N, C-alpha and C positions, 0 to 999 in steps of 0.2 A: 548423580546428575548433568555437571560439568562434561562428564567423558561423553555419556550420551548424544548431551545437547552436540557436541561435536565431531559425534559420527550422524548424526541428522544430518549437520552443514556438510558432511563428505558424500552423503547419498544426493543429497541434490545437487552438488558438486558434478558428481559422476554424469549423473544427466542430463546436467547444460552441457559437460564438454561430450555428451555423446551426440548432442543434437546440431550445440552453435562450435565447436572447434575447441572451445577453452571456456575454460570459468567465469572470466571476467572479458569483459569486451569482445563479444564471438566474433569469430572470423567466419564463419561457414555460412551469413546471411547474404542473400543478396536480393535486388528488385525482381521480383517474381517468385520467391521460396529459395533455396540452400543451394549451394553447389554440389551437396553433396547427401543423401538422406539416410538414415543407419539403415541396416538389413533387421527383416524382424527378430532374427536370433541375439543381436546386439543390446535390443530390449529386452527380451525375455530373458536375458543375463541379471537385469534389472529388477525382476517383478521380484525376486525374494528378498533382494535388498529393500525394494518397498513395502512389503508385511509388517518386514524387523521397524521399519521407519514409524508404519501407521500406528506400531504397538506403543514405541518408545513413546511418539507424540502424546498419546493419549496418556499414558504414566506423567509427561509433562504439565499436561494440564493440569492432572491430580495433586501436583507437586504445586505447582503455583499458585495454586486457587487457593490454599492455607499460605499465601501472604499475607503481611498486616495491611489492608488497603485505607489510605485517608478518606474518610467522612468528605467526598467531594465531586457534586455535578453540578453541568449547570446546562441553562437552557439553549445546548447547543443547534444550529441546523447543520443538519448533516448531510452530504452531498459524495455522491456516487454513482457509478455506472449503474443501470440493474436492465437484466436481459429474461429475456421472456422465458429461458429455459434452464439457465445457469447460471453460479456464481458466477458474478461478476468478475473478467480479467483484461480480456480482448476484445468484448461489442458490448452495445446497450447503450440507451438512452443517456443522457445527463438529468441526475433526479434528485431531490432533496423532502424531507420531512417538512416541509412547509408548503409542496407545491410546485418546485421547478421540475421541469418536463421536457428535455430541450434533447435538440440532436446537437452532435459537435458543432457541426460547423456553427452553430447559434451561439456561441461559448462567450463572442464579442460581445454580442446586444445586453448578454447582463454579467457578466463580467469582465471586471478593468482589473491593470496591474498599477500599481502607485509606487515615485518616489514618496520616499518619508524623510523630515529631513535630519533625521538620527539617525542613518542608517544606510549602507551601501546596497542594503539587499530591497528588491523589489519586495510591495504586498502586494496580495490581489485580495479585492472584495467584491462580493454581491452588489452591482450597484443597488439593485431596489431596499438592500436589507442590512448591507455591512459584511464584519464578518463570519466564517462557516467553517467546521472543520469538513474535511478530507482523512480517510487513510481507514484502518482496521473498524475502529466504533463505529464509522459512516458505513461501510459494506457490509459488515454485521448487522446491523440494525436496520436499515432497509433492504435486505435479502435473508434474514434467516432462515424462508422457507425454502431457498435455493440450495440449503445444507443438504448435503446427506442424512438420513436417519441415525446413523452412530455422530456424525461431528455434533447434532441437535443433544445427542442424549449425552454426549461430554459435557455439554455447554451448561446443560441444566445439570449436574453433578457438580460442576465448580459452582455452581450458584449462580449462575447467570441464567436473567429473563431472554427474551425473544427482542430487545434493547438492553443498549448499556449505556448510560451517558456518565459514567467515571472514568476519567479518562489514565486512572493509575491501575484502572481492571486490564486495560490493554494489554499487555502481556498475554492475562489470558485466553483475550479473541485474539491472539493473534496464534496464539496454540492450535485454535479451534482450526484455525484456517490452514495452519501445518497438517492438522490430520486431514481436513478435508482435501487439501493439496495432495496428500499420498493417496489417497481413494482415488481422486482422477487422473492423477500419470497411471495408477492400474487399470481403469478402465477403460484408457487411451488406450496401451499398450496390450490388450486382449482383442481390441477394436483393432489393430494396425493393421495398417495393408500395406507393402512399399509401393510409392506410386509408380507410372512407367518412368517418369523422366521428375530430375528433382526438383524444376523449376519453370513456370510456361513464361515464355517473350512478350519481352513489355515494348512496346513500340512509344519513344516518347513523345509526348504532346504539353504543350502550352494549358495551363489552367491550376487550379488553388484546388488542396488539399487539406480537409479536418480530420482529425482524428483524437480520441480519448481512451486510453486505457487504463489498469488498474497494478499502478507497481506497488510494493508492500508498504509506503509509505503514503498512498492514496493516487485518489484521479494524477494523472499525467497529460496533459490538451497538448496539442501541435498542430501548428498550422504551417505551407508551404506552399511559394508561389513559385513556380517552375517553368522554364521556359520551352519553345519548341524544340530545341536541342536535347531537353530533360536536365539542364544548369539549375540547380536552385537560386533563384536571387532575391527571396527574404526567407527567413524563417523566425517563426515562433515557437518557445517550448516554454510552458508553465507548468515548473514542477511542483510535486507535493509540498515542499518544505515551503515555497514560496505563497502556497495558498494557506498553508496555516500557520506561520508567521504573526498574523495579528490576532489568530486567536491563543497561541502561544503569549501573547503580550495581557489578553485580557485574560485568561486563566492568572500569570503570576499578581495583577492585581487584585484578582478575587480571593486569592491562597494563602498571600501573603497576610493580609489585616487581621483575622483571627489569632495569628502564629506569631505574633510580634513579641509574644513573652519569653517564646525559644531564645536561647544565646545566637550568636554569630554563627557558629560553625554549622549547629542544627539548622539552624533555617534555610543557610545557603543552599548546605544539602539535601531538605527537601524541596529546595528551588529548584535544585539541577534533576530532581528525579519529575517535576510538574514539563519539564522541555523536554526530556528525555523519552516522557509521554508519548509525544508525536513523532522519535526514533529521525529527528532533523538530520541532515546529509553533515559530513564527517566534522568539517571547518567545526558549525554549528555544537554538537555534538560534545566534543574538546575541548573549545576554549573558545565560552560564549558567556562565559557569568561571573561578573567583577563585581561584591553585593557589597553597597554600601547603605547601610543600615544609621536613620536620624531617628531616634523614638522623642526628641524632645517635643 
């Protein structure tokens, strides 16, 4: 299973490197497009690898679905992009399961980042209602109908409904998204026609731009103010870890109390799992919890 997971990661890295120049911190992307776009033959060479990856992802879903998951569901406000025609990644409106439906440029009217006394990390909240969740559970629950039939069938076989509110099952949902990504990549390759030019010329002008995309961890918001020469004067990036920070803490408060009978080591282990459900960025996932229990 571990070997299969590593091979899946390798396939993903090959695809990113083919288009972006390298696996991490891409160097082939530029304003208006790419410095170079691959030939059709370069993508075709990856198709068989992707077919294997889709089968492997389906096997992984079946495997992780058998894990022993804690019985833990919360009344989350789920926030993600919603696209009329496809599972969200790079376009769409920002929506929630409680009626939020806005364009990215309205983000600042509904969301606010705040400093909290105990932390150097910003916490983002919905101005109207407080903490919320972004990430695979939000995307899945708000966009189940946009998944391919194969991905939907795999989800149902794994015991998922059309929504999921147990963060411990996010590993299953992530598997469903990997299967969908493999199928989508195959669809893109099948329809790929190399453009005549790798980019379009862009003349700089002053303005403010807003965008929201879906990173694996969840929705990512960007806002940039640019002057007439194209120089960025102000940048705001609200990453998914910042948006989930308050929700992680809420989960811990609800999760710990019924488990106070556990010894400290087991309680810390389960609390670490509760945090890692959100796949926080590396500093938060590796050095994040010192547990001191007062049972008095």
